[in-house]
C-alpha positions as CSV (number, residue, x, y, z in Angstrom):
1,X,-43.6,49.4,-9.0
2,X,-43.0,49.8,-5.3
3,X,-40.8,47.4,-3.6
4,X,-41.5,48.2,0.1
5,X,-40.9,46.3,2.2
6,X,-38.1,44.9,0.1
7,X,-37.2,41.3,0.8
8,X,-33.5,42.1,1.1
9,X,-31.4,45.0,2.4
10,X,-30.1,46.1,-1.1
11,X,-30.6,44.7,-4.6
12,X,-27.4,46.2,-5.8
13,X,-24.8,45.8,-3.0
14,X,-24.2,42.8,-0.9
15,X,-25.3,43.0,2.7
16,X,-26.4,40.2,5.0
17,X,-30.1,40.6,5.9
18,X,-30.3,41.7,9.6
19,X,-31.6,38.9,11.8
20,X,-31.8,38.3,15.5
21,X,-29.1,36.1,16.9
22,X,-30.2,32.6,18.1
23,X,-27.9,30.7,20.4
24,X,-27.6,27.0,19.6
25,X,-25.2,25.5,22.1
26,X,-21.8,27.0,21.5
27,X,-22.9,28.3,18.1
28,X,-25.0,31.4,17.1
29,X,-27.2,31.4,14.1
30,X,-28.1,34.9,12.7
31,X,-27.0,38.3,13.9
32,X,-23.4,39.0,13.0
33,X,-22.3,35.4,13.2
34,X,-20.8,33.6,10.1
35,X,-23.2,31.5,8.1
36,X,-23.2,28.1,9.8
37,X,-22.7,24.9,7.8
38,X,-24.9,21.9,8.6
39,X,-25.4,18.3,7.5
40,X,-27.5,15.3,8.7
41,X,-26.7,11.7,9.7
42,X,-27.9,8.7,7.7
43,X,-27.3,6.0,10.4
44,X,-30.0,4.2,12.4
45,X,-30.6,6.7,15.1
46,X,-31.1,3.9,17.7
47,X,-27.5,2.9,17.2
48,X,-25.7,5.5,19.4
49,X,-22.2,4.4,18.5
50,X,-22.7,4.4,14.8
51,X,-24.6,7.7,14.9
52,X,-21.9,9.4,17.1
53,X,-19.2,8.1,14.8
54,X,-20.9,9.7,11.8
55,X,-21.6,12.9,13.7
56,X,-17.9,13.3,14.4
57,X,-17.0,12.5,10.8
58,X,-19.3,15.2,9.6
59,X,-17.8,17.7,12.1
60,X,-14.3,16.7,11.0
61,X,-15.4,17.6,7.4
62,X,-16.0,21.1,8.6
63,X,-19.7,21.3,9.7
64,X,-20.7,23.5,12.5
65,X,-24.0,21.8,13.4
66,X,-25.3,18.2,12.8
67,X,-28.9,17.1,12.6
68,X,-30.1,13.6,13.6
69,X,-33.3,11.8,12.5
70,X,-35.6,11.3,15.5
71,X,-38.6,9.2,14.7
72,X,-39.9,8.5,18.2
73,X,-39.2,8.7,21.9
74,X,-36.7,5.8,21.8
75,X,-34.6,7.7,19.3
76,X,-35.0,10.9,21.3
77,X,-33.7,9.2,24.4
78,X,-30.7,7.8,22.4
79,X,-29.7,11.3,21.5
80,X,-28.5,11.7,25.1
81,X,-26.0,8.8,24.6
82,X,-24.9,10.2,21.2
83,X,-24.2,13.5,22.8
84,X,-22.3,11.9,25.7
85,X,-20.1,9.9,23.3
86,X,-19.1,12.9,21.1
87,X,-18.5,15.2,24.2
88,X,-16.2,12.5,25.7
89,X,-14.3,12.7,22.4
90,X,-13.9,16.5,22.7
91,X,-16.6,17.6,20.2
92,X,-18.7,20.5,21.5
93,X,-20.7,21.2,18.4
94,X,-24.5,21.4,18.8
95,X,-26.8,18.6,17.8
96,X,-30.3,19.0,16.3
97,X,-33.2,16.5,16.5
98,X,-35.3,16.2,13.3
99,X,-38.9,15.5,14.3
100,X,-41.9,14.6,12.2
101,X,-45.4,13.6,13.5
102,X,-44.4,13.2,17.2
103,X,-44.7,16.1,19.7
104,X,-43.9,13.7,22.6
105,X,-40.6,12.8,20.9
106,X,-39.9,16.5,20.4
107,X,-40.3,17.2,24.1
108,X,-37.8,14.4,25.0
109,X,-35.4,15.6,22.4
110,X,-35.5,19.1,23.7
111,X,-34.1,17.9,27.0
112,X,-31.2,16.2,25.3
113,X,-29.9,18.3,22.4
114,X,-29.4,22.0,21.6
115,X,-32.0,22.4,18.9
116,X,-35.1,20.6,17.6
117,X,-36.5,20.9,14.1
118,X,-40.3,20.6,13.8
119,X,-42.5,20.6,10.7
120,X,-45.7,22.6,11.0
121,X,-47.2,20.3,8.3
122,X,-47.2,17.3,10.6
123,X,-46.2,18.3,14.1
124,X,-49.7,18.3,15.5
125,X,-52.0,16.8,13.0
126,X,-50.4,13.4,12.4
127,X,-50.3,11.7,9.0
128,X,-52.0,13.5,6.1
129,X,-55.6,12.4,5.3
130,X,-55.8,14.5,2.1
131,X,-59.1,15.9,3.3
132,X,-59.1,19.6,2.3
133,X,-62.7,20.4,3.1
134,X,-62.6,22.5,6.3
135,X,-65.3,24.8,7.7
136,X,-64.1,27.9,9.5
137,X,-64.9,26.2,12.8
138,X,-63.0,23.1,12.0
139,X,-60.0,25.2,10.8
140,X,-59.9,27.2,14.0
141,X,-60.4,24.1,16.2
142,X,-57.4,22.4,14.6
143,X,-55.4,25.5,14.9
144,X,-56.1,25.6,18.6
145,X,-54.9,22.0,18.9
146,X,-51.7,22.9,17.1
147,X,-51.1,25.9,19.4
148,X,-51.7,23.7,22.5
149,X,-49.2,21.1,21.4
150,X,-46.7,23.7,20.4
151,X,-47.1,25.5,23.7
152,X,-46.3,22.3,25.7
153,X,-43.2,21.7,23.5
154,X,-42.0,25.2,24.0
155,X,-42.3,24.9,27.7
156,X,-39.7,22.1,27.6
157,X,-37.5,24.2,25.3
158,X,-37.6,27.1,27.7
159,X,-36.7,24.8,30.6
160,X,-33.5,23.5,28.8
161,X,-32.6,26.5,26.7
162,X,-33.3,24.6,23.5
163,X,-33.7,26.5,20.2
164,X,-36.1,25.3,17.5
165,X,-36.3,25.3,13.8
166,X,-39.7,25.7,12.2
167,X,-39.1,24.0,8.9
168,X,-41.8,23.9,6.2
169,X,-41.3,21.8,3.1
170,X,-43.1,22.0,-0.2
171,X,-45.5,19.1,-0.4
172,X,-45.7,18.5,3.4
173,X,-48.3,21.1,4.4
174,X,-51.1,20.1,6.7
175,X,-54.5,19.4,5.4
176,X,-55.8,22.4,7.2
177,X,-53.4,24.8,5.5
178,X,-54.0,23.1,2.2
179,X,-57.7,23.6,2.5
180,X,-57.3,27.4,2.6
181,X,-54.1,28.0,0.5
182,X,-53.3,24.9,-1.4
183,X,-49.8,23.7,-1.9
184,X,-48.6,27.2,-2.7
185,X,-45.9,29.6,-1.5
186,X,-48.6,31.5,0.4
187,X,-49.5,28.3,2.2
188,X,-45.9,27.5,3.1
189,X,-45.4,31.0,4.4
190,X,-48.7,31.0,6.5
191,X,-47.7,27.6,8.0
192,X,-44.5,29.3,9.3
193,X,-46.1,32.5,10.3
194,X,-48.8,30.7,12.4
195,X,-46.1,29.0,14.4
196,X,-44.1,32.3,14.7
197,X,-47.1,34.2,16.1
198,X,-47.8,31.5,18.6
199,X,-44.1,31.5,19.7
200,X,-44.2,35.2,20.2
201,X,-47.4,35.1,22.1
202,X,-45.6,32.7,24.5
203,X,-42.5,34.9,24.5
204,X,-40.3,32.3,22.9
205,X,-37.9,33.7,20.3
206,X,-35.0,31.2,20.0
207,X,-36.3,30.3,16.5
208,X,-34.7,29.6,13.1
209,X,-36.9,29.3,10.0
210,X,-36.7,27.3,6.8
211,X,-38.9,26.9,3.8
212,X,-37.6,24.3,1.3
213,X,-38.5,22.8,-2.0
214,X,-36.9,20.7,-4.7
215,X,-38.2,23.2,-7.2
216,X,-35.7,26.0,-7.0
217,X,-38.1,28.6,-8.4
218,X,-40.7,27.8,-5.7
219,X,-38.0,27.7,-3.0
220,X,-36.5,31.1,-3.9
221,X,-39.8,32.9,-4.3
222,X,-41.3,31.4,-1.1
223,X,-38.3,32.4,1.1
224,X,-38.5,35.9,-0.3
225,X,-42.2,36.0,0.5
226,X,-41.5,34.7,4.1
227,X,-38.9,37.4,4.7
228,X,-41.4,40.0,3.5
229,X,-44.2,38.6,5.6
230,X,-41.9,38.7,8.7
231,X,-40.9,42.3,8.0
232,X,-44.5,43.3,7.8
233,X,-45.0,41.9,11.3
234,X,-41.7,43.3,12.7
235,X,-40.0,39.9,12.9
236,X,-36.4,39.1,11.8
237,X,-35.7,35.5,12.6
238,X,-32.7,33.8,11.0
239,X,-33.1,31.6,8.0
240,X,-31.9,28.1,7.3
241,X,-31.4,27.5,3.5
242,X,-31.5,24.4,1.5
243,X,-32.9,22.8,-1.7
244,X,-34.6,19.5,-0.7
245,X,-34.0,16.4,-2.7
246,X,-31.4,18.1,-4.8
247,X,-30.0,14.8,-6.0
248,X,-26.4,13.6,-6.4
249,X,-23.2,14.2,-8.4
250,X,-23.1,17.3,-10.6
251,X,-26.8,17.9,-10.7
252,X,-27.1,18.0,-6.9
253,X,-24.3,20.5,-6.6
254,X,-25.6,22.7,-9.5
255,X,-29.2,22.6,-8.2
256,X,-28.2,23.5,-4.7
257,X,-26.0,26.4,-5.9
258,X,-28.8,27.7,-8.1
259,X,-31.4,27.7,-5.3
260,X,-29.5,28.5,-2.2
261,X,-27.1,30.7,-4.1
262,X,-29.9,32.9,-5.4
263,X,-30.9,33.7,-1.8
264,X,-27.3,34.2,-0.6
265,X,-26.6,36.6,-3.4
266,X,-29.3,38.9,-1.9
267,X,-27.9,38.5,1.6
268,X,-30.5,36.0,2.8
269,X,-29.5,33.0,4.9
270,X,-27.8,32.4,8.2
271,X,-27.2,28.7,8.1
272,X,-27.2,26.2,5.2
273,X,-27.4,22.6,4.3
274,X,-26.7,21.2,0.8
275,X,-28.8,18.0,0.6
276,X,-27.0,15.4,-1.6
277,X,-27.8,11.7,-2.2
278,X,-24.3,11.0,-1.1
279,X,-22.4,10.4,2.2
280,X,-23.2,13.4,4.4
281,X,-19.6,14.3,4.8
282,X,-19.6,15.3,1.1
283,X,-22.3,17.9,1.6
284,X,-20.1,20.0,3.9
285,X,-17.4,21.2,1.4
286,X,-20.0,22.0,-1.2
287,X,-21.9,24.3,1.3
288,X,-18.6,25.8,2.5
289,X,-17.5,26.7,-1.0
290,X,-20.9,28.2,-1.9
291,X,-20.9,30.4,1.2
292,X,-17.3,31.5,0.7
293,X,-18.0,32.4,-3.0
294,X,-20.9,34.7,-2.0
295,X,-19.6,36.2,1.3
296,X,-16.3,37.2,-0.4
297,X,-18.4,40.1,-1.9
298,X,-18.8,41.8,1.5
299,X,-17.7,45.5,1.3
300,X,-17.4,45.4,-2.5
301,X,-17.0,48.4,-4.8
302,X,-20.5,50.0,-4.8
303,X,-22.9,49.4,-7.7
304,X,-25.2,52.4,-8.3
305,X,-28.7,51.7,-7.0
306,X,-32.0,52.2,-8.9
307,X,-35.3,53.3,-7.4
308,X,-37.6,50.7,-9.0
309,X,-37.9,47.0,-8.9
310,X,-38.0,45.7,-12.5
311,X,-38.9,42.1,-11.8
312,X,-41.4,40.1,-9.8
313,X,-39.6,38.6,-6.8
314,X,-42.5,36.3,-5.7
315,X,-43.5,34.7,-9.0
316,X,-41.9,33.9,-12.3
317,X,-42.4,36.3,-15.2
318,X,-39.9,36.3,-18.0
319,X,-38.6,39.7,-19.1
320,X,-40.3,40.8,-22.3
321,X,-37.8,40.6,-25.2
322,X,-38.0,40.6,-29.0
323,X,-36.5,37.7,-31.0
324,X,-33.1,38.0,-32.6
325,X,-32.1,34.8,-34.5
326,X,-33.4,32.1,-32.1
327,X,-32.7,34.1,-28.9
328,X,-35.3,35.9,-26.8
329,X,-39.0,36.0,-27.0
330,X,-40.5,32.7,-26.0
331,X,-37.4,30.7,-27.1
332,X,-35.7,28.6,-24.5
333,X,-32.4,30.2,-23.3
334,X,-29.4,29.3,-25.5
335,X,-26.0,27.9,-24.6
336,X,-22.8,29.3,-26.1
337,X,-19.3,27.8,-25.7
338,X,-15.8,28.3,-27.1
339,X,-15.0,26.1,-30.0
340,X,-12.4,23.4,-29.4
341,X,-11.5,20.0,-30.9
342,X,-12.3,17.8,-27.9
343,X,-16.1,17.7,-27.9
344,X,-17.4,14.2,-27.2
345,X,-19.9,12.7,-29.6
346,X,-23.1,10.6,-29.3
347,X,-25.4,11.6,-26.5
348,X,-23.3,14.6,-25.3
349,X,-25.1,17.9,-25.1
350,X,-24.2,20.3,-27.9
351,X,-24.2,24.1,-27.5
352,X,-26.4,26.3,-29.7
353,X,-23.5,28.5,-30.7
354,X,-19.7,28.2,-30.7
355,X,-17.3,31.1,-30.3
356,X,-14.4,31.2,-32.8
357,X,-11.6,33.6,-33.5
358,X,-11.4,33.3,-37.3
359,X,-13.6,32.2,-40.2
360,X,-11.0,29.5,-40.8
361,X,-12.3,27.8,-37.6
362,X,-15.7,27.1,-39.1
363,X,-15.9,23.3,-39.1
364,X,-19.6,22.6,-39.7
365,X,-21.9,24.7,-41.8
366,X,-24.9,23.4,-39.8
367,X,-23.4,24.9,-36.6
368,X,-23.9,28.5,-35.7
369,X,-20.8,30.6,-34.7
370,X,-19.9,33.8,-33.0
371,X,-16.9,35.6,-34.3
372,X,-15.1,38.9,-33.3
373,X,-16.4,41.8,-35.5
374,X,-12.9,42.6,-36.8
375,X,-12.4,39.1,-38.1
376,X,-15.9,38.9,-39.5
377,X,-15.7,42.1,-41.6
378,X,-12.3,41.4,-43.1
379,X,-13.0,37.9,-44.4
380,X,-15.5,36.0,-46.4
381,X,-17.7,34.8,-43.6
382,X,-20.6,32.4,-44.1
383,X,-24.2,32.9,-43.2
384,X,-23.9,30.9,-40.1
385,X,-21.5,33.3,-38.4
386,X,-22.6,36.2,-36.2
387,X,-20.2,39.0,-35.3
388,X,-19.5,40.2,-31.7
389,X,-18.9,43.9,-31.4
390,X,-17.2,45.8,-28.6
391,X,-18.9,49.0,-27.4
392,X,-16.4,51.1,-29.4
393,X,-17.1,49.1,-32.6
394,X,-20.8,49.4,-31.9
395,X,-20.7,53.2,-31.7
396,X,-18.3,53.7,-34.5
397,X,-20.0,51.4,-37.1
398,X,-22.5,53.5,-39.1
399,X,-24.4,50.5,-40.4
400,X,-24.5,47.4,-38.2
401,X,-24.6,43.8,-39.5
402,X,-28.0,42.2,-40.1
403,X,-27.7,40.4,-36.7
404,X,-24.9,40.9,-34.1
405,X,-23.9,40.6,-30.5
406,X,-22.8,43.6,-28.4
407,X,-20.3,42.7,-25.7
408,X,-21.0,45.1,-22.9
409,X,-20.8,45.5,-19.1
410,X,-22.8,47.8,-16.8
411,X,-20.1,50.5,-16.6
412,X,-20.0,50.7,-20.4
413,X,-23.7,51.4,-20.8
414,X,-24.7,55.0,-21.5
415,X,-27.3,57.1,-23.3
416,X,-25.4,56.9,-26.6
417,X,-25.5,53.1,-26.4
418,X,-29.1,53.1,-25.4
419,X,-30.1,55.3,-28.3
420,X,-28.3,53.2,-30.9
421,X,-29.9,50.1,-29.5
422,X,-33.3,51.8,-29.8
423,X,-32.5,52.2,-33.5
424,X,-31.1,48.7,-34.1
425,X,-33.4,45.9,-33.0
426,X,-31.1,43.1,-34.4
427,X,-28.7,43.3,-31.5
428,X,-28.2,40.7,-28.8
429,X,-26.6,41.9,-25.5
430,X,-23.6,39.7,-24.5
431,X,-23.6,40.8,-20.9
432,X,-20.1,40.8,-19.3
433,X,-19.0,41.6,-15.7
434,X,-15.6,41.7,-14.0
435,X,-17.2,42.9,-10.7
436,X,-16.9,40.6,-7.7
437,X,-20.7,40.8,-7.3
438,X,-21.2,39.7,-10.9
439,X,-24.9,38.7,-10.9
440,X,-26.0,41.9,-9.2
441,X,-24.1,44.1,-11.6
442,X,-25.6,42.2,-14.5
443,X,-29.0,42.6,-12.9
444,X,-28.4,46.3,-12.8
445,X,-27.7,46.6,-16.5
446,X,-30.8,44.5,-17.3
447,X,-32.8,46.8,-15.1
448,X,-31.4,49.7,-17.1
449,X,-32.6,48.1,-20.3
450,X,-36.1,47.7,-18.9
451,X,-36.0,51.3,-17.6
452,X,-35.1,52.4,-21.1
453,X,-37.8,50.2,-22.6
454,X,-35.2,48.3,-24.6
455,X,-36.3,44.7,-25.3
456,X,-33.1,43.3,-26.7
457,X,-32.4,39.7,-25.5
458,X,-29.5,39.2,-23.0
459,X,-27.0,36.4,-22.9
460,X,-24.8,36.2,-19.8
461,X,-21.1,36.0,-20.5
462,X,-19.3,34.7,-17.4
463,X,-15.6,33.9,-17.0
464,X,-13.9,31.7,-14.4
465,X,-10.4,30.3,-13.6
466,X,-11.0,27.0,-11.9
467,X,-9.2,23.6,-12.1
468,X,-11.8,21.7,-10.2
469,X,-15.2,20.7,-11.6
470,X,-17.0,21.2,-8.3
471,X,-15.6,24.7,-7.8
472,X,-16.7,25.7,-11.3
473,X,-20.2,24.3,-10.9
474,X,-20.8,26.0,-7.6
475,X,-19.6,29.4,-8.7
476,X,-21.2,29.5,-12.1
477,X,-24.5,28.2,-10.9
478,X,-24.7,30.6,-8.0
479,X,-23.8,33.5,-10.3
480,X,-26.2,32.7,-13.2
481,X,-29.1,30.9,-11.5
482,X,-30.7,34.0,-9.9
483,X,-31.0,35.8,-13.2
484,X,-32.7,32.8,-14.9
485,X,-35.0,32.2,-11.8
486,X,-36.1,35.8,-12.1
487,X,-36.7,35.6,-15.9
488,X,-34.0,38.2,-16.7
489,X,-31.7,36.3,-19.1
490,X,-32.0,34.6,-22.5
491,X,-28.8,32.6,-22.7
492,X,-25.6,31.6,-21.1
493,X,-21.9,31.7,-22.2
494,X,-19.5,30.1,-19.7
495,X,-15.7,30.4,-20.1
496,X,-13.1,28.8,-17.9
497,X,-9.3,29.3,-18.1
498,X,-8.5,26.4,-15.8
499,X,-8.1,22.7,-16.3
500,X,-11.7,21.8,-17.0
501,X,-12.9,19.9,-20.1
502,X,-15.0,21.9,-22.4
503,X,-17.7,19.3,-22.4
504,X,-18.0,19.7,-18.6
505,X,-18.4,23.5,-19.2
506,X,-21.2,22.8,-21.6
507,X,-22.9,20.3,-19.3
508,X,-22.7,22.8,-16.5
509,X,-24.4,25.5,-18.6
510,X,-27.2,23.2,-19.5
511,X,-27.4,22.0,-15.9
512,X,-27.8,25.6,-14.7
513,X,-30.7,26.2,-17.2
514,X,-32.4,22.9,-16.1
515,X,-31.9,23.6,-12.4
516,X,-33.3,27.1,-13.0
517,X,-36.3,25.5,-14.7
518,X,-36.0,27.4,-18.0
519,X,-34.7,24.6,-20.3
520,X,-34.9,20.9,-19.8
521,X,-32.4,18.7,-21.6
522,X,-32.4,15.5,-19.6
523,X,-34.4,13.7,-16.9
524,X,-35.1,15.7,-13.8
525,X,-34.2,13.6,-10.7
526,X,-35.6,14.4,-7.3
527,X,-33.8,12.3,-4.8
528,X,-33.5,12.8,-1.0
529,X,-30.2,12.6,0.8
530,X,-31.4,9.8,3.1
531,X,-31.5,9.7,6.9
532,X,-32.1,7.2,9.7
533,X,-35.5,6.5,8.3
534,X,-34.2,5.1,5.0
535,X,-34.3,1.3,5.0
536,X,-32.6,0.5,1.7
537,X,-29.3,1.6,-0.1
538,X,-30.5,5.0,-1.4
539,X,-27.3,5.9,-3.2
540,X,-27.0,2.6,-5.1
541,X,-30.7,2.7,-5.9
542,X,-30.5,6.2,-7.2
543,X,-27.6,5.2,-9.4
544,X,-29.6,2.3,-10.8
545,X,-32.7,4.5,-11.5
546,X,-30.5,7.2,-13.2
547,X,-28.7,4.6,-15.3
548,X,-32.0,3.3,-16.7
549,X,-34.0,6.6,-17.1
550,X,-31.5,9.4,-17.6
551,X,-32.3,9.6,-21.3
552,X,-36.0,10.5,-20.7
553,X,-35.7,14.2,-21.5
554,X,-38.2,16.4,-19.5
555,X,-39.5,13.5,-17.3
556,X,-39.3,14.0,-13.5
557,X,-38.5,10.9,-11.5
558,X,-38.3,11.0,-7.6
559,X,-36.3,8.5,-5.5
560,X,-37.2,9.0,-1.9
561,X,-35.9,7.1,1.1
562,X,-39.1,6.8,3.2
563,X,-42.8,7.7,3.4
564,X,-42.5,10.4,6.1
565,X,-42.5,13.2,3.5
566,X,-41.7,11.2,0.4
567,X,-45.1,11.3,-1.2
568,X,-45.5,15.0,-0.6
569,X,-42.0,16.1,-1.3
570,X,-41.7,14.2,-4.6
571,X,-43.3,17.5,-5.6
572,X,-44.3,17.6,-9.2
573,X,-42.5,14.4,-10.1
574,X,-44.1,12.3,-12.8
575,X,-43.0,9.0,-11.1
576,X,-42.0,8.2,-7.6
577,X,-39.9,5.4,-6.2
578,X,-40.4,5.6,-2.4
579,X,-39.2,3.4,0.4
580,X,-42.1,1.7,2.3
581,X,-40.2,-0.7,4.7
582,X,-37.0,-2.7,5.0
583,X,-35.8,-3.2,1.5
584,X,-39.3,-2.7,0.1
585,X,-40.5,0.1,-2.2
586,X,-43.8,1.5,-3.5
587,X,-44.2,3.1,-6.9
588,X,-46.3,6.2,-7.6
589,X,-47.6,8.0,-10.7
590,X,-47.7,11.6,-9.7
591,X,-48.9,11.2,-6.1
592,X,-51.1,8.2,-6.7
593,X,-49.9,4.9,-5.3
594,X,-49.7,2.3,-8.1
595,X,-47.6,-0.6,-6.8
596,X,-47.1,-1.3,-3.1
597,X,-44.3,-3.0,-1.2
598,X,-42.2,-4.3,-4.0
599,X,-38.8,-5.9,-3.2
600,X,-35.8,-3.8,-4.0
601,X,-34.6,-6.4,-6.5
602,X,-37.7,-6.0,-8.7
603,X,-38.6,-2.3,-8.0
604,X,-36.4,-0.7,-10.7
605,X,-37.7,-3.0,-13.4
606,X,-41.2,-2.4,-12.3
607,X,-40.6,1.4,-12.4
608,X,-39.5,1.0,-16.0
609,X,-42.7,-1.0,-16.7
610,X,-44.8,1.6,-15.1
611,X,-43.3,4.4,-17.2
612,X,-43.9,2.2,-20.3
613,X,-47.5,1.5,-19.3
614,X,-48.2,5.2,-19.2
615,X,-46.6,6.0,-22.6
616,X,-43.6,8.0,-21.3
617,X,-40.9,5.5,-22.3
618,X,-38.6,5.9,-25.2
619,X,-35.7,3.6,-26.0
620,X,-32.3,5.0,-25.2
621,X,-30.2,6.1,-28.1
622,X,-27.6,3.6,-29.4
623,X,-24.1,4.2,-28.1
């Protein structure tokens, strides 16, 4: 399979994707500049003092750039006062206006701040009418209107030296694009490319691009597709990364690290925001840690390259494997953990396998265990133990056990190993790596297996030394997520030598699988971070919804702050709780409005009733 043009510089060695530098005030996005960290205010944008105070707080947390919701011309004019306040306090960082539906507000904002974000899905066409029946003439007429409005806006940007971000979100495409492409990666890419072509026709190149989705698989595939489309047209604009509506707490951090991390691993991304349903200051250290974890790989020990691309970068196709035990084939990826005595009981997630050092450590004959081969063969082991062999033991053992794991890293793989694997189908690969660019070295070995037509299932075996839950979540999710998003792995074994509880390690492993969309073990929450458009307490409401619905395994529930993109960006959620006015909420089933303008006091109860009415409710387990 040819991979030209490749979406990244090198699949096996970390290099930032070359992009043109774009000046945004005192900062530069792209080129040789460091990856810039962003966040967004949640204050009322008409309140200049409150907004400026939060901007400064976000900058104090370490952000490089701050974005501000800008609903209309009044908010756009207020940006001038916000900027004056922070400049008087000695803050020189650039501000970004976030515009939806209002080209006139965008023109005002462009005269007051260093960058303006516009959404091709609603910049020129107003609110969605969900009319997807367009003739070619209607399509071209509406495209001409979009170009005209964009041209007028760019004229102001040129006058003031203002950069723009063309930001497309899954679920917020225009009716016109939807009529031809549907709500697809191709549609999101074309929405961006139309605007890029118009900008280039008008000789405007101070552009940053973003394509975001709450679905990490769609987000990663679409950004890769966008980079490839740009390369075909000799464009190299910098990328803004982010997973929309990632959520809060552990799941928000893991989901962001899986999605944005998968792109950063391959050198894509020039600026990043981690969207959490928390105070915006809390987003900044998460993004900073993620970027630091990936960019530390620069100039690493080279990993030998291969000539073929053994996965599909623009759509999900799981690597073909045969089944060993309950691993591989169509089975959901498994979770393995070291055996300890501190596991919680009740509703806690349980691993599929436990790693023990001795047969004496077997505590439960219904549990499956991994055990070192040396201990396994010298003791009376039970049927629920599976040996783990080193590469030396694997080669030196004439007759292998009925089922076993082979612990191996890329440097240890050779023709002798490959030949013995070909003769022994009952082996599961326990894929290790001590390389600083762990996921890429692991990908290289999986490619070798595919090249050799070996279909043995692969379990990732990743080790860390962290004392902080957040650090561990970010690193492990960024390392493992890309391999599950690309369908290359069949299980996950996380170790940590620091001060993190084993149940947290297990929860993180399951969280990575869920965020990678390969195994769902709890409710999937899609919640936006909130902004100046949000007219109720989003964080508290999200906590209430999660407390009542977190046991509904596999169900997708969206909690969105406003109707600007809420209906579209609830993506494939089964149920939506979306702000419709001051302290009022509307409820949706899929994208169909069911109950309108409920008070916030009754809305959560009504959401539960709606779930019950449609047969998706189960009673929570007894504590």
